[in-house]
C-alpha positions in Angstrom: 103.9 108.0 113.6 101.5 107.3 111.3 101.1 103.3 110.7 100.0 101.7 107.4 100.4 98.6 104.9 101.4 98.1 101.5 100.1 94.7 99.8 102.0 93.1 97.4 99.4 90.5 96.7 101.2 88.4 94.0 103.0 86.7 97.0 99.8 85.9 99.1 99.7 81.8 98.2 96.3 81.4 100.3 97.7 79.6 103.3 95.8 81.5 105.3 98.4 81.8 108.4 97.8 85.4 108.7 94.2 84.7 108.9 95.5 82.5 112.2 97.8 84.2 113.6 95.3 87.3 114.0 92.7 84.6 115.4 95.1 83.5 117.8 96.9 86.3 119.0 93.6 88.6 119.7 91.5 85.4 120.9 88.9 86.1 118.2 85.8 83.6 119.1 84.9 81.0 116.5 83.5 82.7 113.3 84.8 85.9 113.7 87.9 87.2 111.5 90.0 90.8 112.1 91.4 89.6 108.3 90.7 88.0 105.6 91.9 86.5 102.0 89.9 87.1 99.1 90.2 84.9 96.0 90.5 86.6 92.5 88.9 84.5 90.1 90.9 84.6 87.0 89.7 85.7 83.6 92.4 85.6 81.5 93.0 81.8 80.7 96.1 81.0 82.1 94.6 79.7 85.1 97.2 80.9 88.1 95.4 81.7 91.3 95.4 85.5 93.0 94.2 86.5 95.8 93.4 90.5 97.7 94.8 89.7 101.4 92.6 92.7 103.7 91.7 94.1 106.9 90.6 97.3 108.5 92.0 99.9 106.6 93.0 102.3 108.8 91.5 105.2 106.9 92.0 108.9 107.8 88.3 109.5 106.9 86.9 106.4 108.2 82.8 106.6 108.4 82.6 104.6 110.8 83.6 107.2 112.8 80.9 109.5 112.0 78.5 106.5 112.0 79.2 106.0 115.6 76.3 107.6 117.8 77.9 107.0 121.5 81.9 107.9 119.9 82.9 104.2 120.7 85.0 104.4 117.2 87.7 107.3 117.1 90.5 108.1 115.4 94.4 107.8 117.3 97.0 110.1 117.0 98.9 107.6 115.5 96.5 107.0 112.4 94.5 103.9 114.0 91.1 103.9 113.8 90.1 102.2 117.5 87.0 101.3 119.7 86.8 101.9 123.3 85.0 99.1 124.5 83.4 100.7 127.3 81.8 103.2 125.1 80.3 100.6 122.7 76.7 99.6 122.9 77.0 97.1 120.0 74.2 99.2 118.2 76.0 97.8 114.5 75.9 101.4 112.8 80.1 101.6 112.3 80.0 97.7 110.9 77.1 99.2 108.0 79.0 102.0 107.8 82.6 100.4 106.7 81.8 100.3 103.2 85.5 97.3 103.3 83.1 95.0 105.1 85.9 94.8 107.6 84.1 95.3 110.9 81.7 92.9 112.8 80.1 92.4 116.1 81.7 90.2 118.3 79.2 87.6 119.3 80.6 86.7 122.9 81.3 90.2 123.9 78.3 91.9 122.0 80.4 95.3 120.5 82.3 96.0 117.5 85.3 94.5 116.3 87.8 95.0 113.8 91.5 95.1 113.4 93.5 97.8 115.2 97.4 96.1 114.0 97.5 94.4 117.1 97.6 97.6 119.2 99.1 95.4 122.4 102.3 94.4 120.2 102.8 97.8 118.8 103.1 99.0 122.2 106.0 96.6 122.8 107.8 97.5 119.7 106.1 94.5 117.6 104.6 94.4 114.5 101.0 93.1 113.8 100.6 89.2 114.1 99.3 88.6 110.7 102.8 90.8 109.3 105.1 88.8 111.0 103.6 85.5 110.2 103.0 85.4 106.5 105.7 82.9 105.0 105.8 85.0 101.5 106.0 88.7 103.4 103.1 89.7 101.2 102.3 92.9 104.1 105.1 95.7 104.4 104.2 97.4 107.6 105.9 100.8 108.9 105.3 104.3 109.5 104.0 106.1 106.8 105.3 109.6 108.4 109.2 108.1 108.6 110.8 109.0 105.3 113.3 105.9 106.0 110.6 103.4 106.2 109.6 100.6 103.4 106.0 102.0 103.2 107.1 105.2 102.9 109.8 104.3 100.0 107.0 102.5 98.5 104.6 105.4 98.6 107.0 107.4 97.1 107.1 105.8 94.4 103.0 106.8 93.9 102.4 104.8 91.0 103.5 101.5 91.9 100.5 101.5 95.0 97.1 102.2 95.0 93.8 101.7 97.2 90.5 99.8 97.1 88.0 102.1 96.4 89.4 105.3 96.2 86.2 107.3 95.0 84.5 106.6 98.5 87.4 109.1 100.1 88.0 107.5 103.5 91.6 107.7 102.5 92.7 104.3 103.6 96.2 103.8 105.2 96.2 100.3 103.0 98.0 99.9 100.0 98.0 97.5 97.5 101.1 96.9 95.0 100.4 97.8 91.5 99.9 95.0 88.9 97.4 93.4 91.6 93.6 93.3 90.6 91.4 94.9 93.4 88.1 93.8 94.4 86.6 97.3 94.5 
């Protein structure tokens, strides 16, 4: 198993249901978010709004893992980048090292935090809360190694997907369908 998400940002209506579902599901403190929707300002004169949903990119080559001085941030066999709260010293190195701004320091627990694709839900065979809550099905979640999964099928059609900032070589596992403008 190697989990990933393909995002069709053209479906995003900025309702923020994904953000609220994540916040409630993971009991996040006030002002803390594991995912986001960023507005993309339209410059073509059509007046059509566009949005870029995002979260931890669950990179294959995560800079946050290398930045952690105590090994609290690590890569799991299922592709997820995880944090061991018992080891985290709250130094913030991983927060600074993440080129996507996907990490933060939890103000209550005083340790690093980030999206983990709702690991507790995955353990029960359920998809992440942001995926199941979205009314427009913007995020497509699944096993990138399963050729029968929708995410694997979309990735096979390589010209249809891309990643944010490919030049930094973190090899993210959050993909965006072609035609979506991205903030790099």
